MARBA-3410 file (N, C-alpha, C, O; in Angstrom, 1 decimal):
113
125.7,120.5,104.6,124.6,119.6,104.7,123.5,120.2,105.5,123.7,120.9,106.5 ~ 122.3,120.0,105.1,121.1,120.5,105.8,120.8,119.7,107.1,121.1,118.5,107.2 ~ 120.3,120.5,108.1,119.9,119.8,109.3,118.4,119.5,109.3,117.7,120.0,108.4 ~ 117.9,118.7,110.2,116.5,118.3,110.2,115.6,119.5,110.4,114.5,119.5,109.8 ~ 116.0,120.4,111.2,115.2,121.6,111.5,115.0,122.4,110.2,113.9,123.0,110.0
116.0,122.5,109.3,115.9,123.2,108.1,114.9,122.6,107.2,114.1,123.2,106.5 ~ 114.9,121.2,107.1,114.0,120.5,106.2,112.5,120.7,106.7,111.6,120.9,105.9 ~ 112.3,120.7,108.0,111.0,120.8,108.6,110.5,122.3,108.3,109.3,122.5,107.9 ~ 111.4,123.3,108.4,111.0,124.6,108.1,110.6,124.8,106.6,109.7,125.5,106.3 ~ 111.4,124.1,105.7,111.1,124.2,104.3,109.7,123.5,104.0,109.0,124.0,103.2
109.5,122.4,104.7,108.2,121.7,104.4,107.0,122.6,104.9,106.0,122.7,104.3 ~ 107.2,123.2,106.1,106.2,124.1,106.6,105.9,125.3,105.7,104.8,125.7,105.5 ~ 107.0,125.9,105.2,106.9,127.0,104.4,106.2,126.7,103.0,105.4,127.4,102.5 ~ 106.5,125.4,102.5,105.8,125.0,101.3,104.3,124.7,101.5,103.5,125.1,100.7 ~ 104.0,124.2,102.7,102.6,124.0,103.1,101.9,125.3,103.1,100.7,125.4,102.6
102.5,126.3,103.8,101.8,127.6,103.9,101.7,128.3,102.5,100.7,129.0,102.3 ~ 102.7,128.1,101.7,102.7,128.6,100.4,101.5,128.0,99.5,100.8,128.7,98.8 ~ 101.4,126.7,99.7,100.3,126.0,99.0,98.9,126.5,99.5,98.0,126.8,98.7 ~ 98.8,126.6,100.8,97.5,127.1,101.3,97.2,128.5,100.9,96.1,128.8,100.5 ~ 98.2,129.4,100.8,98.1,130.7,100.4,97.7,130.8,98.9,96.8,131.5,98.5
98.3,129.9,98.1,98.0,129.9,96.7,96.6,129.4,96.5,95.9,129.9,95.6 ~ 96.1,128.4,97.2,94.8,127.9,97.1,93.8,128.9,97.5,92.8,129.1,96.8 ~ 94.1,129.7,98.6,93.2,130.8,99.0,93.1,131.8,97.9,92.0,132.3,97.6 ~ 94.2,132.1,97.3,94.2,133.1,96.3,93.4,132.7,95.1,92.7,133.5,94.5 ~ 93.6,131.4,94.7,92.8,130.9,93.5,91.3,130.8,93.8,90.5,131.0,92.9
91.0,130.4,95.0,89.6,130.3,95.4,88.8,131.6,95.4,87.7,131.7,95.0 ~ 89.5,132.7,95.8,88.8,133.9,96.0,89.0,134.9,94.8,88.3,135.9,94.7 ~ 89.8,134.6,93.9,90.1,135.5,92.8,89.1,135.1,91.7,89.0,134.0,91.2 ~ 88.3,136.1,91.2,87.4,135.8,90.1,88.2,135.4,88.8,89.3,135.9,88.6 ~ 87.5,134.6,87.9,88.3,134.2,86.7,88.6,135.4,85.8,87.8,136.3,85.7
89.7,135.3,85.2,90.1,136.3,84.3,89.3,136.2,83.0,89.1,135.1,82.5 ~ 88.9,137.4,82.4,88.2,137.4,81.2,88.9,138.3,80.2,89.5,139.3,80.5 ~ 88.8,137.9,78.9,89.4,138.7,77.9,88.6,140.0,77.7,87.5,140.1,78.2 ~ 89.2,141.0,77.0,88.5,142.2,76.8,87.2,142.0,76.0,86.2,142.7,76.3 ~ 87.2,141.1,75.1,86.0,140.8,74.3,84.9,140.2,75.2,83.7,140.6,75.1
85.3,139.3,76.1,84.3,138.7,77.0,83.8,139.6,78.0,82.6,139.6,78.4 ~ 84.6,140.6,78.4,84.2,141.6,79.4,83.1,142.5,78.9,82.3,142.9,79.7 ~ 83.1,142.7,77.6,82.1,143.6,77.0,80.8,142.9,76.7,79.7,143.5,76.7 ~ 80.8,141.6,76.5,79.7,140.8,76.2,79.0,140.3,77.4,79.6,140.1,78.5 ~ 77.7,140.0,77.4,77.0,139.5,78.6,77.5,138.1,78.9,78.0,137.4,78.1
77.4,137.7,80.2,77.8,136.4,80.7,77.0,135.3,80.1,77.5,134.3,79.7 ~ 75.7,135.5,80.0,74.8,134.5,79.5,73.6,135.2,78.8,73.5,136.4,78.8 ~ 72.7,134.4,78.3,71.6,135.0,77.5,70.6,135.7,78.4,69.8,136.5,77.8 ~ 70.6,135.5,79.7,69.7,136.2,80.6,70.2,137.6,81.1,69.4,138.4,81.5 ~ 71.5,137.8,81.0,72.1,139.0,81.6,71.6,140.3,80.8,71.3,141.3,81.5
71.6,140.2,79.5,71.2,141.4,78.7,69.8,141.8,79.0,69.5,143.0,79.0 ~ 68.9,140.8,79.2,67.5,141.2,79.3,67.2,141.8,80.6,66.2,142.6,80.8 ~ 68.0,141.6,81.6,67.8,142.3,82.9,68.1,143.7,82.9,67.6,144.5,83.7 ~ 69.0,144.2,82.0,69.4,145.5,82.0,68.7,146.4,80.9,68.8,147.6,80.9 ~ 67.9,145.7,80.0,67.3,146.4,78.9,65.9,146.7,79.3,65.0,145.8,79.4
65.5,148.0,79.5,64.1,148.3,79.9,63.2,148.3,78.7,63.6,148.3,77.5 ~ 61.9,148.1,78.9,60.9,148.1,77.9,60.4,146.7,77.6,60.8,145.7,78.2 ~ 59.5,146.7,76.6,58.8,145.5,76.2,59.7,144.7,75.2,60.3,145.2,74.3 ~ 59.8,143.4,75.5,60.5,142.5,74.6,59.7,141.9,73.5,58.4,141.9,73.6 ~ 60.3,141.6,72.4,59.6,140.9,71.3,60.1,139.4,71.4,61.3,139.2,71.3
59.2,138.5,71.4,59.5,137.1,71.6,59.0,136.2,70.5,57.9,136.5,70.0 ~ 59.7,135.2,70.1,59.2,134.2,69.3,59.0,133.0,70.2,59.9,132.4,70.7 ~ 57.7,132.6,70.3,57.4,131.5,71.2,57.5,130.1,70.5,57.0,129.9,69.4 ~ 58.3,129.3,71.1,58.6,127.9,70.6,58.0,126.9,71.5,57.5,127.2,72.6 ~ 58.0,125.6,71.1,57.6,124.5,72.0,58.6,124.4,73.2,59.8,124.2,73.0
58.1,124.7,74.4,58.8,124.6,75.6,60.0,125.5,75.7,60.9,125.3,76.6 ~ 60.0,126.6,74.9,61.1,127.5,75.0,60.6,128.8,74.2,59.6,128.8,73.5 ~ 61.4,129.8,74.3,61.2,131.0,73.5,62.5,131.7,73.1,63.5,131.4,73.7 ~ 62.4,132.4,72.0,63.6,133.1,71.5,63.4,134.6,71.6,62.3,135.1,71.2 ~ 64.3,135.3,72.1,64.2,136.8,72.3,64.6,137.4,70.9,65.8,137.3,70.5
63.7,138.1,70.3,64.0,138.8,69.1,64.4,140.2,69.3,65.4,140.8,68.7 ~ 63.8,140.9,70.3,64.2,142.3,70.7,64.3,142.2,72.2,63.3,141.9,72.9 ~ 65.4,142.6,72.8,65.6,142.5,74.3,64.6,143.4,75.0,64.3,144.5,74.5 ~ 64.2,143.0,76.2,63.4,143.8,77.0,63.2,143.1,78.4,63.6,142.0,78.5 ~ 62.5,143.8,79.3,62.3,143.2,80.6,61.0,142.4,80.7,60.9,141.5,81.6
60.0,142.7,79.8,58.7,142.0,80.0,58.0,141.9,78.6,58.4,142.4,77.6 ~ 56.9,141.1,78.6,56.0,141.0,77.5,54.6,141.2,78.1,54.4,141.2,79.4 ~ 53.6,141.5,77.3,52.3,141.8,77.8,51.4,140.5,77.6,51.5,139.8,76.6 ~ 50.5,140.3,78.6,49.5,139.3,78.5,48.5,139.6,77.4,48.1,140.7,77.3 ~ 48.2,138.6,76.5,47.3,138.9,75.4,45.9,139.1,75.9,45.1,139.7,75.2
45.5,138.6,77.1,44.1,138.7,77.6,44.0,139.9,78.5,43.1,140.7,78.3 ~ 44.8,140.1,79.5,44.7,141.1,80.5,45.5,142.4,80.1,45.2,143.4,80.6 ~ 46.5,142.2,79.3,47.4,143.4,79.0,48.4,143.7,80.1,49.1,144.7,80.0 ~ 48.5,142.9,81.2,49.4,143.2,82.2,50.8,142.7,81.8,51.0,141.8,81.1 ~ 51.8,143.5,82.3,53.2,143.1,81.9,53.6,141.8,82.7,53.3,141.6,83.8
54.4,141.0,82.0,54.9,139.7,82.5,56.4,139.7,82.4,56.9,139.8,81.3 ~ 57.1,139.7,83.5,58.6,139.6,83.5,59.0,138.4,82.8,58.4,137.3,83.0 ~ 60.0,138.4,82.0,60.5,137.3,81.3,60.8,136.1,82.2,60.7,134.9,81.8 ~ 61.3,136.4,83.4,61.6,135.3,84.3,60.4,134.6,84.8,60.4,133.5,85.3 ~ 59.2,135.3,84.8,58.0,134.8,85.3,57.1,134.2,84.1,56.1,133.6,84.4
57.6,134.3,82.9,56.8,133.8,81.8,56.7,132.3,81.8,57.7,131.6,81.6 ~ 55.4,131.8,81.9,55.2,130.3,82.0,54.2,129.8,80.9,54.3,128.7,80.5 ~ 53.3,130.7,80.5,52.2,130.3,79.6,52.2,131.1,78.3,52.2,132.3,78.4 ~ 52.2,130.4,77.2,52.1,131.0,75.9,51.5,130.1,74.9,51.4,128.9,75.1 ~ 51.1,130.6,73.7,50.6,129.9,72.6,51.5,129.9,71.5,51.9,131.0,71.0
52.0,128.8,71.0,52.9,128.8,69.9,52.2,129.1,68.6,52.7,129.9,67.7 ~ 50.9,128.6,68.5,50.1,128.9,67.3,49.8,130.3,67.1,49.9,130.9,66.0 ~ 49.3,131.0,68.2,48.9,132.4,68.1,50.0,133.4,68.5,49.9,134.6,68.3 ~ 51.2,132.9,68.9,52.3,133.7,69.4,51.9,134.7,70.4,52.1,135.9,70.2 ~ 51.2,134.3,71.4,50.7,135.1,72.5,51.2,134.6,73.9,51.4,133.4,74.1
51.4,135.6,74.8,51.8,135.2,76.1,50.6,135.4,77.0,49.8,136.3,76.8 ~ 50.6,134.6,78.1,49.5,134.7,79.1,50.1,134.9,80.5,51.0,134.2,80.8 ~ 49.5,135.7,81.3,50.0,136.0,82.6,49.7,134.8,83.6,50.6,134.4,84.4 ~ 48.6,134.1,83.4,48.2,133.0,84.3,47.6,131.9,83.4,47.2,132.1,82.3 ~ 47.4,130.7,84.0,46.7,129.7,83.3,45.3,130.0,83.1,44.6,129.5,82.1
44.7,130.8,84.0,43.3,131.2,83.9,43.1,132.1,82.7,42.1,132.0,81.9 ~ 44.1,133.0,82.4,44.1,133.8,81.2,44.2,133.0,80.0,43.5,133.3,79.0 ~ 45.0,132.0,80.0,45.1,131.1,78.8,43.8,130.4,78.6,43.4,130.2,77.4 ~ 43.2,129.9,79.6,41.9,129.2,79.5,40.8,130.1,79.0,40.0,129.7,78.1 ~ 40.8,131.3,79.5,39.8,132.3,79.0,40.0,132.6,77.5,39.0,132.7,76.8
41.3,132.7,77.0,41.5,132.9,75.6,41.0,131.7,74.8,40.4,131.9,73.7 ~ 41.3,130.5,75.2,40.8,129.3,74.5,39.3,129.3,74.5,38.7,128.9,73.5 ~ 38.6,129.7,75.6,37.1,129.7,75.6,36.6,130.8,74.6,35.6,130.5,73.9 ~ 37.3,131.9,74.6,36.8,133.0,73.7,37.0,132.7,72.2,36.2,133.2,71.4 ~ 37.9,131.8,71.9,38.2,131.4,70.5,37.3,130.2,70.2,37.3,129.8,69.0
36.6,129.6,71.1,35.8,128.5,70.9,36.5,127.1,70.8,36.0,126.2,70.3 ~ 37.7,127.1,71.2,38.5,125.9,71.2,38.0,124.9,72.3,38.1,123.7,72.1 ~ 37.6,125.5,73.4,37.1,124.7,74.6,35.6,125.0,74.7,35.0,124.4,75.6
END
């Protein structure tokens, strides 16, 4: 028959085993299959590693990347715009603008405003 000291030691060892298991699970990165390891984690990962100009289809409140790249060019100034910084574009003309002033300038030059 077990004694009280043995039961307490068993409980303590189980607690430490649980704590060790939790630490192991918390710090271990999730396992990925070989197919997942080769593919990007999300739609933004691939664009950060592909140098050059991207080709974009501008949609309402979103855009679709047709050809991966790091940047697009402003239609007015010609300056490169990082895709993470892209805020202004025209869906009708499929153009990107670096700033709202550049977008306003384009509208004025077209006679819209």
